[in-house]
C-alpha positions, 0 to 999 in steps of 0.5 A: 500500500505504501508503494501505491501511495508514494506513486500517487503522490509523485503522479499528483505532484507532476500533474499540478505543481502550482498550488497554494498548499501541498497535498498528500493522500488520505491514509485512512481512505487508502487503508479502507480502499485497500482493505476492500480490494486485497482479496480481489487482487488474488482472486481476479484473473486480471488484477491490473485493472483493479490496481488502476481503479484503486490508483484513480481513487487514491488520486481523488482522495487527497488532503491539503497540508496547511502549515501552522494549523493546530486544534486543541482537543478536550481533555477528559477525565477518566472517572472509571476505576476499572477497565471495560473488561472488569465489571463491578459486583454491586 
């Protein structure tokens, strides 16, 4: 999967070098699409078609990288004394 993502990133850089932000492939989408197609890669007679369709999807699922963007997350207090595996008796 990492090989496909690097190929997609290189292809995208050559297609549109003049952009405001730099872009990268959404890894969550890439993992999701790859997970759905792993079995079909081994069962199909012509996996090259499937790989080209997967590359097209990965090219479309890109995200801009904005410099200096931060989001402070809420800090939650953990009020549980036991983990989810252990249940209280009373």
